[in-house]
KEZATI-672300 format. One record per residue: residue number from 0; y, z, x of N, C-alpha, C in turn. Coordinates in nm, 4 decimals. Layout:
# KEZATI-672300
> gudo  n.y  n.z  n.x  ca.y  ca.z  ca.x  c.y  c.z  c.x
> NUM  Y  Z  X  Y  Z  X  Y  Z  X
...
***
This chain:
# KEZATI-672300
> gudo  n.y  n.z  n.x  ca.y  ca.z  ca.x  c.y  c.z  c.x
> 0  -0.1199  0.0000  0.0821  0.0000  0.0000  0.0000  0.1256  0.0000  0.0860
> 1  0.1109  0.0415  0.2121  0.2234  0.0325  0.3049  0.2442  -0.1095  0.3548
> 2  0.1433  -0.1947  0.3364  0.1484  -0.3297  0.3931  0.1778  -0.4389  0.2912
> 3  0.1874  -0.4057  0.1651  0.2056  -0.5063  0.0605  0.3284  -0.4739  -0.0234
> 4  0.3895  -0.5787  -0.0804  0.5021  -0.5606  -0.1721  0.4554  -0.5251  -0.3127
> 5  0.3320  -0.5668  -0.3457  0.2723  -0.5380  -0.4749  0.1217  -0.5567  -0.4628
> 6  0.0484  -0.5030  -0.5582  -0.0967  -0.5187  -0.5625  -0.1398  -0.5659  -0.7000
> 7  -0.2465  -0.6435  -0.7031  -0.3129  -0.6809  -0.8271  -0.4530  -0.6213  -0.8184
> 8  -0.4875  -0.5386  -0.9177  -0.6133  -0.4645  -0.9123  -0.6884  -0.4814  -1.0442
> 9  -0.8182  -0.5028  -1.0329  -0.9041  -0.5239  -1.1490  -0.8996  -0.4018  -1.2410
> 10  -0.8749  -0.4267  -1.3679  -0.8614  -0.3180  -1.4654  -0.9754  -0.3136  -1.5666
> 11  -1.0653  -0.4115  -1.5630  -1.1717  -0.4145  -1.6634  -1.3094  -0.3822  -1.6049
> 12  -1.3120  -0.3152  -1.4908  -1.4360  -0.2619  -1.4330  -1.4193  -0.1114  -1.4172
> 13  -1.5102  -0.0363  -1.4759  -1.5020  0.1091  -1.4780  -1.6208  0.1686  -1.4034
> 14  -1.5921  0.2681  -1.3216  -1.6971  0.3366  -1.2472  -1.6611  0.4824  -1.2265
> 15  -1.7376  0.5483  -1.1426  -1.7155  0.6894  -1.1126  -1.6769  0.7071  -0.9668
> 16  -1.5491  0.7107  -0.9364  -1.5072  0.7281  -0.7970  -1.5679  0.8547  -0.7375
> 17  -1.6115  0.8452  -0.6143  -1.6816  0.9562  -0.5505  -1.6403  0.9684  -0.4049
> 18  -1.6038  1.0878  -0.3659  -1.5688  1.1175  -0.2273  -1.6976  1.1397  -0.1497
> 19  -1.7092  1.0817  -0.0329  -1.8289  1.0971  0.0496  -1.8587  1.2444  0.0782
> 20  -1.7552  1.3262  0.0898  -1.7744  1.4685  0.1170  -1.8445  1.5406  0.0022
> 21  -1.8110  1.5064  -0.1220  -1.8777  1.5706  -0.2354  -2.0208  1.5193  -0.2491
> 22  -2.0428  1.3941  -0.2154  -2.1786  1.3404  -0.2146  -2.2617  1.4106  -0.1079
> 23  -2.2051  1.4296  0.0101  -2.2763  1.4996  0.1176  -2.3098  1.6430  0.0760
> 24  -2.2166  1.7104  0.0096  -2.2423  1.8472  -0.0371  -2.3581  1.8497  -0.1371
> 25  -2.3637  1.7489  -0.2240  -2.4733  1.7406  -0.3208  -2.6062  1.7188  -0.2490
> 26  -2.6067  1.6353  -0.1483  -2.7300  1.6111  -0.0726  -2.7761  1.7388  -0.0039
> 27  -2.6818  1.8106  0.0586  -2.7176  1.9365  0.1247  -2.7684  2.0396  0.0233
> 28  -2.7170  2.0353  -0.0991  -2.7593  2.1319  -0.2009  -2.9057  2.1130  -0.2404
> 29  -2.9583  1.9931  -0.2231  -3.0974  1.9677  -0.2652  -3.1959  1.9748  -0.1493
> 30  -3.1476  1.9844  -0.0271  -3.2381  1.9952  0.0866  -3.3236  2.1209  0.0704
> 31  -3.4536  2.1016  0.0762  -3.5451  2.2147  0.0648  -3.5829  2.2524  -0.0771
> 32  -3.5260  2.1849  -0.1758  -3.5638  2.2135  -0.3156  -3.6884  2.1307  -0.3479
> 33  -3.8028  2.1927  -0.3369  -3.9294  2.1223  -0.3577  -3.9604  2.0959  -0.5046
> 34  -3.8881  2.1612  -0.5951  -3.9176  2.1478  -0.7372  -3.8505  2.0263  -0.8014
> 35  -3.7685  1.9534  -0.7288  -3.6992  1.8370  -0.7857  -3.7919  1.7155  -0.7830
> 36  -3.7965  1.6468  -0.8941  -3.8802  1.5267  -0.9053  -3.8012  1.4196  -0.9786
> 37  -3.8273  1.2960  -0.9469  -3.7643  1.1859  -1.0174  -3.6447  1.1303  -0.9428
> 38  -3.5656  1.0562  -1.0147  -3.4472  0.9909  -0.9583  -3.3238  1.0651  -1.0065
> 39  -3.2361  1.0965  -0.9130  -3.1110  1.1628  -0.9462  -2.9945  1.0735  -0.9062
> 40  -2.8906  1.0802  -0.9851  -2.7669  1.0078  -0.9563  -2.6594  1.1097  -0.9214
> 41  -2.5607  1.0659  -0.8461  -2.4487  1.1544  -0.8161  -2.3195  1.0750  -0.8117
> 42  -2.2198  1.1271  -0.8748  -2.0815  1.0838  -0.8558  -1.9945  1.2007  -0.8998
> 43  -1.8704  1.1969  -0.8588  -1.7789  1.3003  -0.9041  -1.7583  1.2839  -1.0542
> 44  -1.7071  1.3862  -1.1188  -1.6880  1.3833  -1.2639  -1.5760  1.2868  -1.3016
> 45  -1.5850  1.2339  -1.4212  -1.4818  1.1445  -1.4730  -1.5090  0.9989  -1.4396
> 46  -1.4348  0.9129  -1.5029  -1.4470  0.7688  -1.4816  -1.3075  0.7080  -1.4665
> 47  -1.3039  0.5908  -1.4054  -1.1755  0.5216  -1.3879  -1.2009  0.3745  -1.3612
> 48  -1.1073  0.2937  -1.4022  -1.1111  0.1534  -1.3609  -1.0575  0.1456  -1.2182
> 49  -1.0810  0.0335  -1.1533  -1.0237  0.0136  -1.0192  -0.8709  0.0263  -1.0256
> 50  -0.8121  -0.0237  -1.1335  -0.6669  -0.0131  -1.1526  -0.6245  0.1329  -1.1627
> 51  -0.6943  0.2112  -1.2474  -0.6630  0.3539  -1.2602  -0.6734  0.4235  -1.1247
> 52  -0.7763  0.3876  -1.0489  -0.7989  0.4470  -0.9183  -0.6837  0.4140  -0.8227
> 53  -0.6399  0.2893  -0.8230  -0.5279  0.2485  -0.7365  -0.3997  0.3230  -0.7736
> 54  -0.3737  0.3351  -0.9036  -0.2559  0.4098  -0.9493  -0.2630  0.5543  -0.9007
> 55  -0.3800  0.6174  -0.9163  -0.3966  0.7564  -0.8741  -0.3796  0.7712  -0.7233
> 56  -0.4347  0.6778  -0.6466  -0.4196  0.6824  -0.5006  -0.2722  0.6794  -0.4646
> 57  -0.1990  0.5873  -0.5266  -0.0562  0.5774  -0.4952  0.0173  0.7061  -0.5346
> 58  -0.0074  0.7572  -0.6544  0.0609  0.8789  -0.6994  0.0325  0.9961  -0.6065
> 59  -0.0933  1.0161  -0.5718  -0.1302  1.1287  -0.4852  -0.0752  1.1101  -0.3442
> 60  -0.0836  0.9888  -0.2918  -0.0331  0.9621  -0.1564  0.1184  0.9798  -0.1496
> 61  0.1881  0.9410  -0.2540  0.3328  0.9635  -0.2580  0.3644  1.1127  -0.2613
> 62  0.2915  1.1889  -0.3428  0.3198  1.3317  -0.3551  0.2914  1.4071  -0.2252
> 63  0.1989  1.3548  -0.1444  0.1648  1.4186  -0.0170  0.2451  1.3629  0.1010
> 64  0.3287  1.2627  0.0745  0.4089  1.2034  0.1810  0.3334  1.1056  0.2689
> 65  0.2140  1.0666  0.2282  0.1361  0.9678  0.3038  0.1978  0.8293  0.2869
> 66  0.2436  0.8010  0.1663  0.3184  0.6783  0.1378  0.4648  0.7148  0.1208
> 67  0.5510  0.6268  0.1673  0.6957  0.6514  0.1549  0.7526  0.5948  0.0253
> 68  0.6987  0.4792  -0.0176  0.7537  0.4115  -0.1350  0.6421  0.3634  -0.2266
> 69  0.6710  0.3657  -0.3557  0.5794  0.3091  -0.4541  0.5958  0.1584  -0.4571
> 70  0.4856  0.0898  -0.4842  0.4910  -0.0547  -0.5050  0.4357  -0.0839  -0.6443
> 71  0.4726  -0.1969  -0.7018  0.4138  -0.2324  -0.8312  0.2637  -0.2587  -0.8163
> 72  0.1872  -0.2032  -0.9082  0.0432  -0.2291  -0.9144  0.0167  -0.2919  -1.0506
> 73  -0.0336  -0.4137  -1.0486  -0.0531  -0.4907  -1.1717  -0.2011  -0.4962  -1.2092
> 74  -0.2336  -0.4660  -1.3340  -0.3731  -0.4782  -1.3770  -0.4094  -0.6251  -1.3991
> 75  -0.5290  -0.6619  -1.3536  -0.5793  -0.7975  -1.3770  -0.7226  -0.7900  -1.4281
> 76  -0.7696  -0.9019  -1.4820  -0.9088  -0.9128  -1.5271  -0.9976  -0.9516  -1.4091
> 77  -1.1242  -0.9224  -1.4222  -1.2211  -0.9570  -1.3180  -1.2173  -1.1049  -1.2850
> 78  -1.2046  -1.1884  -1.3857  -1.2062  -1.3333  -1.3591  -1.0810  -1.3815  -1.2856
> 79  -0.9820  -1.2957  -1.2708  -0.8624  -1.3293  -1.1939  -0.8745  -1.2855  -1.0482
> 80  -0.9866  -1.2211  -1.0150  -1.0112  -1.1747  -0.8789  -1.1474  -1.2283  -0.8360
> 81  -1.1500  -1.3521  -0.7895  -1.2792  -1.4122  -0.7552  -1.3470  -1.3412  -0.6376
> 82  -1.4761  -1.3196  -0.6528  -1.5553  -1.2568  -0.5483  -1.6971  -1.3131  -0.5546
> 83  -1.7672  -1.3087  -0.4441  -1.9044  -1.3586  -0.4408  -2.0014  -1.2635  -0.5101
> 84  -1.9629  -1.1372  -0.5205  -2.0487  -1.0362  -0.5803  -2.0137  -1.0174  -0.7271
> 85  -2.1144  -1.0264  -0.8116  -2.0921  -1.0001  -0.9536  -2.1061  -0.8508  -0.9779
> 86  -2.0094  -0.7936  -1.0453  -2.0111  -0.6497  -1.0711  -2.0122  -0.6247  -1.2216
> 87  -2.0825  -0.5191  -1.2638  -2.0826  -0.4863  -1.4068  -1.9465  -0.4315  -1.4492
> 88  -1.9148  -0.4478  -1.5753  -1.7861  -0.3967  -1.6229  -1.7887  -0.2446  -1.6402
> 89  -1.9080  -0.1873  -1.6586  -1.9198  -0.0418  -1.6756  -2.0378  0.0059  -1.5913
> 90  -2.0087  0.0726  -1.4819  -2.1156  0.1199  -1.3930  -2.0990  0.2702  -1.3678
> 91  -2.1232  0.3465  -1.4728  -2.1070  0.4916  -1.4684  -2.2447  0.5562  -1.4811
> 92  -2.2757  0.6477  -1.3886  -2.4018  0.7208  -1.3923  -2.3951  0.8346  -1.4931
> 93  -2.5106  0.8686  -1.5499  -2.5242  0.9928  -1.6252  -2.5695  1.0975  -1.5242
> 94  -2.4785  1.1835  -1.4837  -2.5047  1.2814  -1.3790  -2.5400  1.4199  -1.4309
> 95  -2.5505  1.4374  -1.5594  -2.5685  1.5724  -1.6131  -2.6945  1.6395  -1.5583
> 96  -2.8022  1.5645  -1.5411  -2.9248  1.6214  -1.4848  -2.9059  1.6649  -1.3407
> 97  -2.8365  1.5849  -1.2638  -2.8092  1.6195  -1.1239  -2.7227  1.7442  -1.1168
> 98  -2.6172  1.7468  -1.1932  -2.5269  1.8620  -1.1901  -2.6018  1.9901  -1.2267
> 99  -2.6883  1.9800  -1.3271  -2.7663  2.0964  -1.3722  -2.8696  2.1354  -1.2659
> 100  -2.9524  2.0416  -1.2228  -3.0631  2.0734  -1.1327  -3.0174  2.1074  -0.9913
> 101  -2.9047  2.0541  -0.9494  -2.8515  2.0874  -0.8170  -2.7679  2.2154  -0.8215
> 102  -2.7388  2.2613  -0.9431  -2.6561  2.3802  -0.9649  -2.5177  2.3643  -0.9010
> 103  -2.4574  2.2499  -0.9292  -2.3249  2.2195  -0.8751  -2.2310  2.1862  -0.9907
> 104  -2.1139  2.2470  -0.9899  -2.0085  2.2067  -1.0823  -1.9296  2.0983  -1.0101
> 105  -1.9341  1.9754  -1.0606  -1.8710  1.8660  -0.9874  -1.7187  1.8713  -0.9958
> 106  -1.6562  1.8207  -0.8912  -1.5117  1.7993  -0.8961  -1.4825  1.6754  -0.9787
> 107  -1.3723  1.6754  -1.0483  -1.3253  1.5513  -1.1102  -1.2808  1.4597  -0.9968
> 108  -1.2987  1.3300  -1.0129  -1.2662  1.2366  -0.9047  -1.1212  1.2490  -0.8609
> 109  -1.0312  1.2824  -0.9534  -0.8896  1.2931  -0.9173  -0.8655  1.4133  -0.8255
> 110  -0.9325  1.5259  -0.8524  -0.9213  1.6434  -0.7657  -0.9828  1.6137  -0.6291
> 111  -1.0952  1.5433  -0.6286  -1.1590  1.5057  -0.5016  -1.0678  1.4118  -0.4221
> 112  -1.0042  1.3184  -0.4898  -0.9097  1.2276  -0.4237  -0.7960  1.3067  -0.3602
> 113  -0.7420  1.4022  -0.4346  -0.6323  1.4839  -0.3836  -0.6739  1.5609  -0.2575
> 114  -0.7943  1.6195  -0.2624  -0.8449  1.6933  -0.1463  -0.8667  1.6000  -0.0269
> 115  -0.9221  1.4834  -0.0536  -0.9501  1.3881  0.0524  -0.8194  1.3435  0.1204
> 116  -0.7205  1.3089  0.0415  -0.5927  1.2638  0.0978  -0.5230  1.3779  0.1725
> 117  -0.5341  1.4996  0.1209  -0.4715  1.6144  0.1874  -0.5366  1.6417  0.3231
> 118  -0.6607  1.5985  0.3409  -0.7294  1.6216  0.4675  -0.6820  1.5292  0.5782
> 119  -0.5997  1.4306  0.5440  -0.5483  1.3397  0.6475  -0.4459  1.4134  0.7291
***
């Protein structure tokens, strides 16, 4: 965002933003738990489009002084951002089993983003 006058970001793809640190904590929480069986998913709590995520990054980075100035961020459709990889419009995990079985109260992705940016 420091290098561009404006951004165009896909607004019709929704996922669960996840900080690598919270994912690592979840992995460490299950090490040695022999009673877990099956497939578990993990992401931070909440959902966001790529556009929502970009807006949040800018807002948090501005509040922490990481960015000096806001730039316009424009929402676009997936078909306006050509890519070789096809992505689903909604790719959100059901993490309730993981949260319960790992005994972890997940951070909301926005709180995790704030913590991650503050660590810079």
